[in-house]
N, C-alpha and C positions, 0 to 999 in steps of 0.2 A: 582588240576590244574596240567596240564602236565608239565614235566620238559622242560628246554630249548632245550636239544638234540632231545627230542620227537617232540617239536613244529617245529624245523628245519627240521626234517625228514618228518613231515606231510606236510610242505610247499613245500618241494622238490617233494614229492609224488603228490601233487595237480598240481604243474607245469608240472610234467611229464605226468599226465593224460590229462591235457589241451592240451599239445603238441601232444599227441597221438590222441586226438579227432580232433584237427585242421588238422593233417596229414590225418586222415580218411576222413574228410569232403572234402578235396581236392582230395584224392584218388578216392572217389566214385562220384565225380562230383556234390557234393551237395552245393557248394559255387557258387552262381550266378556270372556271369562275372562282373556285376556291383559292386559287393562287393569284387571282387578279387583284391589283390595287383599286380597281374601279368598283363601285357598287353595282349590284345586280340590276339589270334593266327592269323596269316596271311599267306596265300599261296604265297604271292608275294616275300617274302625273306626267306632265310634259318634261322630258329629260333635259338636263342641263348640259354639262360638258362631257366630252369623251363618248358621245353617242355611238360612233361607229365601232369603237373597240367593245363597247358593252353589247351591241348587237351581234358582233362577231363571236362573242363567247357562246352564243347559242348554236353555232354551226354544227358541232360534233357532240352536243350534250343533250340527248333526248330527255333526261330527267329535268334538266333546267328548262327545256322547252315546255314540258308539261306544267311546270311551276309558274312560268311566265304567261303563257297563252291561256288566259282565263276569261270567263264571262265577268261583266257584261260587255267588255271591250271586243271580244271575238269568240266565236263558237267553233273552235278548232278541235279536230281529232287527228291523232297520229295515223299514218298509213305505213305499210311495210316498205322497206327500202327496195329500189330496183337497182341492182348492181349496174355500174356503168359499162356500157358495151358500145364501142365505136364512138365514144364521146357523148353518149346519151344515157340518161338514168338520173336517179336522185338518191339522196341520203338525208335522214332526219327531216322528213317532210311531213306536211299535214294537209288536211282538207278542211274547208269551212264554208258556211253559207251566209254568215252575217259578220260584219266588222264595223266597228265604230257606229253602231246603230243603223247601218244601211245593209240591204241585201246585196250580197256579192257571192256568187257560187264559184268556188274554186276547188278543183279536184286534186291537184298536186301542186304544192309550192313549199319551198324550203322554210324551215322554222324561222330563221332570221328574216326572210323576206315577209312572212306572215306577221312578225312582230313589228317590222318597219311599216307595213301597211296599216296595221292597227294604230300605231302611234300617229301616223300622218292623218288618218281619218278622225281619230278621237280628239286630237289636240290641235289640229290645224284646219282641216276641211270643214268639219261640222261647226266649230265656232265661226268660221268665215261665212258659211252659208246662213247661219242664224243672224249674223251681223248684216249681211248684204240683202237677204231675201226674207228675213223674219221667220225662217223655217229650216228644218234640217234636210239633208240629203236622205232620200229613202231607198234608192237603188243606184248601183254603180254598173256601168256597161262594160263588162269584161270582154276584151277582144283577144285574149290568149294568155296562157300561163306556160304549161309544158308543151313542147313540141320538138321533136328530134330533127333539128334543122341547123343550117348555118346562118351567120349574119347576113342580112339583106340590106340593099341600099347603099353599100360602100365598097367600091372595087378593092380598096386597100386591104379589106378583111375577107376577101373572097376565099372560100374554103375553110374558114375558121368557125367553129361551132358557136352558136348564140348561147347566151345564158338561159334562154328558153329550153335548150337541150338538157339542162340539169335542173329544171323547175325552179330556177333562181331568178325569174323575171316575171313581170306582169305588165300587160298592155291595157290601157283604159281608154275607152272612146268617149265617155261622157257621164253625166249624172242625171238622175231624176229626182226632183224635189218632192216634199211631202204632198204638195197639191197637184202633182202629176206633171208639172212643167219640166221639160227636158232641156238640158244644157249639153250641146254637142260640140266637140272639137272641130269637126269638119265644117260646121255651120257657123259657130259662134266665136272661134278663136280670133278671127280678123275683124270682128265687129268693134263697135265703139261703146256698146252698152254695158250694163252690169254683168251680163253673162261673160263677155270677154274679160272684163276686169277680174271676175271670180276665177276663171280658168288660169289666167296668167299668175295671179297671186297664189293659187293652189299649187301651180307648178313650181313657183319660186320656193314655197315653203317645203316642198318635197325634198329639196336638195340636202337637207340635214339628216335624212333618214336613208336615202338611197345613194349608192356610189355613182350610179349612172341614172340621170334623169333627163330624158329627151322629150322635146315637144315638137309641134308642127313646123317650127322654123329650122329644125336640124337638117332635114332633107326630105325629099318627096315621099320617101317610104314611111315617113311618120306624120304625114300631113293630116291624118284623121285620128291620132291617138297620142297618149302619153306612153312612153316606154320607161319602166323602172327596173332596175336590177341591183343586185349587190355582188357583182363580179370583181374582177381584178382592176378594172379601169375606174377612173374617177372624172366625171364630167357632168355639168349641168347646163344644158343648152335647149 
């Protein structure tokens, strides 16, 4: 029979493994929203705590996706799945042409990414634009969503599929305000004016919605755009 210290250790180890398994289930979106202790994500209000787990619940639930992705925050329509082949394809994805009151044409993007973009635009970017410029963003410069390709710009990840390969990422190159003024990452990120401040604050606020949020200072491959995704990694740089 095991000694008391060993039994205590085994119990602690079991609890730790159960905690890791529970975390993983939420992380991978394996817990149905009906079984989740967290409230369903809504685009109507700025979410409080447990944002990541609530977004993950959308991953494999098309019915929940349709219930969450609603006008006026986003004009999304579901698209047929493309079974994964050689690391490329998508599941439970949508297309949309407008999000957070701004024009953004996206042909394929996962439901949870679409919800994250909508929350970021509606509750972070647009209030920031009105505060700093007295007007909203009218259009977003889309530099890429789906693309069957590997990660670029980092030799350590050579040969590894990008989140773009599963329509789980979005690259943004800048914004156009309602008066036609453009704010570009390649031109304005390193400046000292309001445009630079706006871009840096918009990037900072994106980190609560996207697991990976990369800006021009990450590496040369991102010098002209934001990269957002909801993959397995977690970094905001």
